[in-house]
TORLOTI-446402 format. One record per atom (N, C-alpha, C): x, y, z. Coordinates in steps of 0.001 Angstrom, whole numbers, plus 524288, in hexadecimal, padded with zeros to 5 digits. Layout:
N
XYZ;...
//
This chain:
163
812AC76EDA808E5;815337723C80C98;819747757C809EE;81C59773098063C;82060775DF80361;81DF077A5880054;8197F7795C7FDF9;816D477D5F7FAF0;8156C782047FE72;8138D780E480324;8122D784FF806D7;816E27887C807F8;81B5D786198093D;820077891C80A7F;8222078C06805B9;821B4789A28012C;8236678C4C7FC67;81FF5791157FB72;81AD1790767FC13;81744794EB7FB6B;8183F799147FF8C;819397975D80453;81A5979B088088B;81F5579E1580761;8235379B738059A;8283F79DF58044B;827957A1B27FFB2;824AD7A0157FBC5;823A47A3787F748;820B67A8607F900;81CC07A7BF7FC4F;819D17AC397FE4C;81D487AFDF80164;820A27ADB2804AA;824447B0D5807B8;827F47B3D680422;829DD7B14A8000E;82D5F7B3D07FC53;82ABC7B8867F9D0;825E87B7DB7F7F4;823357BC2F7F562;821C97C07E7F931;820767BF267FDF8;81F687C319801F0;8244E7C6438030A;828AF7C3AB8039B;82DA47C6598048C;82F067C9D37FFF3;82E5F7C7E07FB41;82F727CAE77F68F;82C067CFC87F663;827077CF487F7A0;823907D3D37F77B;824F17D7BC7FBBF;826C17D5E580052;828727D97C8046A;82D317DC9F802A5;830D27DA157FFE1;835477DCEE7FDC9;8337F7E0FB7F9CA;82F9D7DFB07F6A4;82D987E3697F2CF;82B337E8277F584;828427E7497F9BF;825F37EBA37FCA4;82A397EF177FEE9;82E417ECBD80129;8327D7EFDA8035F;835737F2D17FF1E;835ED7F08B7FA80;8387E7F3447F62C;835767F82D7F4B6;830507F8047F532;82D267FCA37F411;82E79801227F7AE;8301F7FFF57FC64;830E1803F78005A;836428068680017;83926805D27FBFE;83E61808107FB9A;83E3D80D857F938;83A44810827FA70;839A9815F27F8D6;83A32816B57F2EF;836B2814547F007;8367B815AC7EA8B;8315D818797E988;8313081B557E54C;82CA581E867E41B;827D181B1F7E362;823AD81CA37E5F3;81EB3819D57E56C;81C7481AF27E003;81B21816F17DD16;818BB817D97D7F6;8139C81ADB7D885;812ED81EC87D552;80E16821CA7D56B;809B081E737D331;804F981F8C7D4E5;8006781CE67D2C7;7FBA3820587D380;7F7CD81F3B7D05F;7F2A18218D7D0FA;7EEB881D1B7D088;7EB5D81CAA7D47E;7E78C818667D4A4;7E23181A7F7D625;7DE12817BD7D463;7D8D58192D7D647;7D8488179E7DC02;7D50C81A8F7DECD;7D3F78193C7E43B;7CE96816C97E49E;7CDAA814397E8EB;7C89E811B27E9C6;7C439815B27E9F5;7C57781A687EBC2;7C17881E817EC39;7C03A821297E708;7C2E681F977E2DB;7C1BD821BD7DDB4;7C590825E17DBE4;7C9318277D7DF26;7CD2582B577DDA6;7D1F0828A77DB73;7D63C82B7D7DBB1;7DB40829627D9FB;7DF5382AFE7DDF3;7E356827D37DE76;7E7C0829237E1CD;7ECA9828FE7DE70;7EFCE82D287DEF4;7F4AB82DA77DC07;7F90A82E5E7E001;7FC9582AAB7E045;800BF82AE77E421;803EF82FED7E3A1;804A2831C87DEE9;807D4836747DDEA;805DD83B3B7E0F3;800D083B7C7E1FE;7FEA9840197E4A5;800AF840BC7EA36;802DE83C987EC7D;804C483CDB7F1DC;80A9D83DF07F236;80D5983D8D7EDD3;8130483E587EDD6;81445843DE7EFB1;81824844407F318;819DC849267F587;815D984B797F93E;811A9848A67FA4A;80D9184A957FDCA;80C99846F38026A;80B8E841F880144;809E983E478054E;80CB28390C804B1;80E0D8369180911;80FA783120808BC;80AD682DB8807C5;80BB38293D80576;80764825C7803FF;808768205080628;8046A81DF480840;804838186D8099E;80142815A180588;803D08126780253;8010F80F427FE6A;80034809DC800AA;7FB69807FE8003B;7FA01802D980240;7F7EB7FF9F7FDAF;7FAE17FBDC7FBEE;7F9107F84F7F7CD;7F6517F3C87FA74;7F18E7F2A17F8A1;7EE547EED47FB6D;7EA677EC387F7C6;7E7BE7E8437F9E2;7E39B7E5777F709;7DF637E3D07FAEC;7DAA37E3517F916;7D6427E1F87FC8B;7D6A17DC6D7FEAB;7D92A7D8E77FBD9;7D9817D3677FD68;7DDEB7D25980147;7E0EA7D64780292;7E5AE7D5AE805A8;7E4927D63C80B84;7E53E7D20B80E98;7E4477D2658143C;7E7C27D66C816F2;7ECAB7D6DB8154B;7F0277DAC281794;7EE5E7E04F8167C;7EC1C7E110811DE;7EA1C7E6458107E;7E5837E7BB813FE;7E2317E3F68150B;7DDB47E4E08187E;7DFA57E64A81DF4;7E3797E35381FE9;7E5987E4628252B;7E8257E9C082580;7EA957EB798214B;7ED817F0668216B;7EA117F54382106;7E5307F4C481F63;7E1DD7F96681EC3;7E1B47FC9E823CB;7E0C27FA2582846;7E0637FD2A82D21;7E5A77FFA082E8A;7E9FA7FCE982D80;7EF1A7FF2782E8A;7F031803E082B0B;7EEAB803708261B;7EF69807C78227D;7EBC580C48823FB;7E6FC80B0A82583;7E36E80F2282762;7E5D08121182C01;7E87680F3A82F7C;7EB15811C2833EA;7EF4D8158683208;7F23F813F382E14;7F6378176C82BDA;7F3B881C4C8297F;7EF7381B8B826AE;7ECAB81FF482459;7EAF2823BA828A1;7E8968219B82CB2;7E6B8824E5830FD;7EB3B827E38338A;7EFA7825528341E;7F415827B7836D2;7F70A82BA983377;7F79C82A9A82E51;7FB2882DB882B1A;7F89B830FB826C7;7F3AA8302D825A3;7F13C8330E82150;7F16B838F28223B;7F05583AB0826FD;7F0668404A82826;7F5DC8429E827B2;7F9D883F45827D4;7FF3C8411C82734;800EF841218217E;7FD7E83F4481DFD;7FEA383F808186B;7FF2883A528159E;7FEE0835F181873;7FF57830E1815D3;7FA8E82FD98126E;7FB8982E5280D99;7F76E82CB580A03;7F7BC826C680990;7F3598241A80A5C;7F33A81E6680A11;7EFC181CC580588;7F1E28197A8022D;7EF0F817A77FD8C;7EF50811AE7FD77;7EAD080F387FD9B;7EA7A809957FD02;7E9D38084D7F747;7ED648055A7F50B;7ED2A803EB7EF83;7EB577FE407EF26;7E6777FD987ED7E;7E46B7F8557ECC8;7E67B7F6207E7AB;7E80E7F1447E7D4;7EA9D7EEDB7E354;7E6BB7EB867E041;7E4C07EDBB7DBFA;7E2017EAC97D7FC;7DC867E8D77D916;7D9D87EB027DCF0;7D4A07E9017DE2B;7D05C7ECCD7DC6D;7CBAB7EAD07DB7E;7C7537EE2D7D9D9;7C5C37F2087DE27;7C3F97F6917DC91;7C2737FAAE7E03E;7BE417F8CF7E410;7BA957F5A27E248;7B6707F3A77E5B8;7B8927F0767EA3C;7BC607ED377E92C;7BEC47EA097ED45;7C1B57ED837F12A;7C4727F1787EF21;7C74F7F5197F27F;7C3797F8437F5D0;7BF1C7F9CD7F380;7BB187FCB07F66B;7B8F27F9687FAEA;7B7EB7F46F7F9FA;7B6097F1067FE2E;7BA157F07C8028D;7BF007F0198010F;7C3407EFE8804EE;7C33E7F4E68082D;7C2C77F94E80588;7C2CB7FE5F80843;7BE467FEB580C24;7B9AC7FD0580A85;7B51E7FD3280DFC;7B5D67F9AA812BA;7B8547F535811FF;7B8EC7F17781642;7BD627F2D9819FD;7C1F07F46F817D9;7C6997F52681B11;7C7E67FADF81C36;7C5837FE7E81975;7C5D48041D81A86;7CB548067681A86;7CE46805CF81656;7D3498088D81611;7D25580E7C815DD;7D5858116B818C5;7D4F1817208191C;7D8AE819F281570;7D9DE817A781108;7DD8B819FE80D61;7DB818193D807DA;7DD8E81C5D80452;7DBE681C347FEDD;7DD40816F67FC73;7D99F814D07F96E;7DA6E80FCF7F6CE;7DAC0810AE7F0F2;7DF3580F367EEB8;7E01280F9E7E91B;7DF9880A377E6B1;7DE1B80A137E1C0;7DD0E805257DF11;7E10A804427DAB1;7E46E800807DB7D;7E8667FF167D7A0;7E6487FA807D463;7E24E7FBA67D137;7DF977F78F7CE43;7E33B7F4587CAD2;7E6DF7F6FB7C839;7EA597F44D7C490;7EF4F7F2327C730;7EFE37F3337CC3C;7F4627F1737CF52;7F98D7F3D67CD80;7F94F7F8007CA75;7FE157FA677C86D;801317FD137CCC2;7FE7E7FFCB7D03F;8013D802747D485;803D97FE697D804;801337FA317D912;803767F6057DC3F;808527F3C37D9AD;808417F33A7D48E;80CE67F1637D1C2;811417F57D7D203;80FD87FA767D148;813C17FEA47D175;816867FECD7D6BC;813A47FD8F7DAD9;815DF7FD8A7E019;818077F82B7E1AD;817E37F46E7DE28;819FB7EF2A7DF11;8179E7EC977E3E5;812847ED177E485;80FDD7EAEA7E90C;80FD57E4FA7E895;811C27E25E7ECA5;812357DCAA7ECB0;80E437DA127F047;80BDF7DD0F7F3B8;808287DADA7F773;805097DF367F9F4;800BE7DDD57FC4D;7FD6B7E1AE7FEE5;7FC597DFFA80481;7FBAF7E3B1807FC;7FC247E94D8070F;801DB7EB01806CD;803067EE8980347;8081C7F11880309;8073D7F6D980419;80A127F8E8807E5;809A57FE6380960;80EBF8011A8080B;80E598058780569;812E880891803CF;8126A80E13805EA;816A28101580835;816D681585809DE;819C581880805A4;8175881CB4803BE;819B4820077FFC1;81A6E8256D80230;81F3F8276180234;8203B82C798049A;81E6C830F180111;81EEA835B380302;81D1583A4380016;8200683AFF7FAF8;824BB838F47FAAC;827CF8395D7F5E4;826358354B7F1D9;822AF831CF7F34D;820C682DDF7EFA1;823EC828DA7EF90;826FF827E87F3A9;82A2A823277F3F1;827CD81F437F7C8;8280C81A547F665;82659816317F9F2;82A958159B7FE1A;829008162A8030E;82CD3815E98074D;82C308111580AB8;827BA80E7A80A4A;826E6809DB80D87;822B58067380B04;8234D8016080B95;81F767FDA680998;81ECA7F94580D8A;819F77F77680E34;818FB7F30F811B3;813FD7F04F81013;8131C7EBD38128F;80E527E8DE8119B;80A2F7E9EE815B7;80AD37EDEF818CF;806F57EF3981CC4;808D57F3BF82012;8056B7F59582375;806C27F9DF826F4;80A437F7BD82B4D;80E957FA6B82C2F;8122F7F8FE83064;814D77FDF683252;8180E7FD808364E;81A968021983896;81E2F804DA834B5;820E8801E383171;8246C8045082D9E;821528076582988;81CC88056B82814;819748084F8246F;817C980D77826E9;8163080D5582BD6;814AA8121F82E8E;81935815FC82EC6;81DE68141782FC6;822868177382FCB;82366819DB82A67;822BF816B382651;8236F818A282103;81F7081CDA81FB8;81A9E81C1D82179;8168982013820AC;8180D8251782380;819BC8249B82860;81B438294182B57;81FE782C10828CC;823AF8291E826E6;8281582B7682426;8264C82E3E81F36;822B982BD881C4E;820BB82E308177D;81DB583335818A9;81AFB8336181CFA;818258381E81E6E;81BD683C8E81FEB;8205783B4382217;8243183F43823A2;826E88419781EE1;827E783E3981B00;82B1F83FF581693;827F4841498120C;
//
């Protein structure tokens, strides 16, 4: 029983630590630029959106139950805000393209999927858990970070679209 509580406490500690890391990301610092291959065979370069469009970055993995649950919520955001200029990029962390393709066929995300095979972009963004969603304003600064779609994320997206 002691082992159970020790493990529970350790898990809680690391969860709390990772939540602080996510909130630290949202203190308006410049989003690191990256260029990654996309599932469709193209490339995505974050720099191309600077001074033009706000970006919603979604770091995710196929094995993540929270990522699966969030696809429909993120699709709703895409449907609501894409015509206003929001660009949504799902960054898969370290998985083979075939596995990501099967995920896409099954869960139908309506946004571009980039492949971070070497996990370098995830390290650059200090991703501690998935799904992690980041709002990047037109100036290229991270303005909000969360582990899922919520009302504050929607507010951050709306603010990024205004500015």
